Steps between C-alpha positions, in 0.01 A plus 500: 500500500486734210780755450484796265792704376507812289735531204526785255329394176817522291687272744210256516484480118872435471498236773191333358657491154807321640341288771140444403269450796630744765287348775651156442850648471455685828375184673803311367736772627347481848529120498863513389601755763310317778674174399844667496437634850379153610154632583343251256596144418521376144169319556338825614638681193344233283166530679505880479571491124256216427762252387382144453828327586815540701698484175310798360595702809864389488522594130338838574752572778792378289392712203491802731848409631359430844652175611362252750621539856761235567771562756775301671259363760278363220804339338609342828150364557481359144840331534391340829180378339687351204744327734214351701326375186814350345610322822183289512 
């Protein structure tokens, strides 16, 4: 899908001076917001942005102060997995 937005020229020039490629910056903003709202996974963010590794995506999200989803249920599951592996 292609999306077009209209910006006043003076705004566009200022934004482009600070951010460079406005199309890429807009795509990144959409990916970030969709990840925050749990509409996209980290893997999908990476695919959308053309990242070549999981680490590149994790660094991108970290740099944008968007942290990986990890809640108490994830922790409980990880602890159970570790306990199973260490009891063998």
